[in-house]
C-alpha positions, 0 to 999 in steps of 0.5 A, a space after each residue: 500500500 502506498 503511503 502519502 500526504 495530500 493537501 487539497 485547497 478550495 478557494 473561499 475568497 480573495 484571502 482564504 482557502 479551505 485546506 484539507 490535509 489527508 494522509 494514508 499510512 500503512 493502511 490507516 487514514 485520516 483527513 482534517 481541514 480548516 480555513 487557512 490563508 493560502 498566501 501564508 501556506 505558500 509563503 511560509 511552508 511552500 518557501 521553506 520547501 525550497 531550502 537546500 539542504 534541509 537541516 534540523 534547525 530549519 526544517 519546514 513545518 506546517 501547523 494548522 490548528 487552534 490556539 489558546 490565550 495564556 495569561 500574561 501573553 499578548 497573542 494566542 499560543 497555537 498548540 492544539 493541532 489538527 494538522 502538523 507536517 514536518 520535513 526533516 533530514 534523515 541521515 547524511 545521504 540526502 534523504 528526508 523524513 516526512 512526519 505528518 500528524 492529522 487529527 481526523 475530523 470525521 471520527 472523534 478522537 482518531 488521528 493518524 501519523 505518517 512517517 515516510 521517506 522522500 527525497 529532494 526531487 519528490 519534494 520539489 515536485 510537491 512544491 511545484 504543485 503547491 505553487 499552483 495555488 497562486 493561479 486562478 481560484 479553483 480546486 487544487 491538490 498537491 500530493 507527496 508519495 
């Protein structure tokens, strides 16, 4: 069975998209989603995917979730994840590890974690699919296998 990470987005307005992230890992699957500013997705996560080499100190990470206000802090701390994706180095051979945690929105209390090896070539293709969000508003998807 193929393990994969897929990000789908549907345009909502000029600034926000409805983002859905799905994973399949060893036969287990989960899907979650949220309204998320697509420009932020592209600017933060997408640009981070262009890094070479990716190191432990600059690993691209995407967090979609909810925050809470902590006493004494001006801004909310976003630490209740619906989706967390991190691309990190795997050894010294140029391989990468994709770690994705998705809290399933359809089955309460269920989540799935994906740990999958990839390489810079596959990551580049995934990044190019994400860049398509800059085009005309329509349903788009990016998939990393």
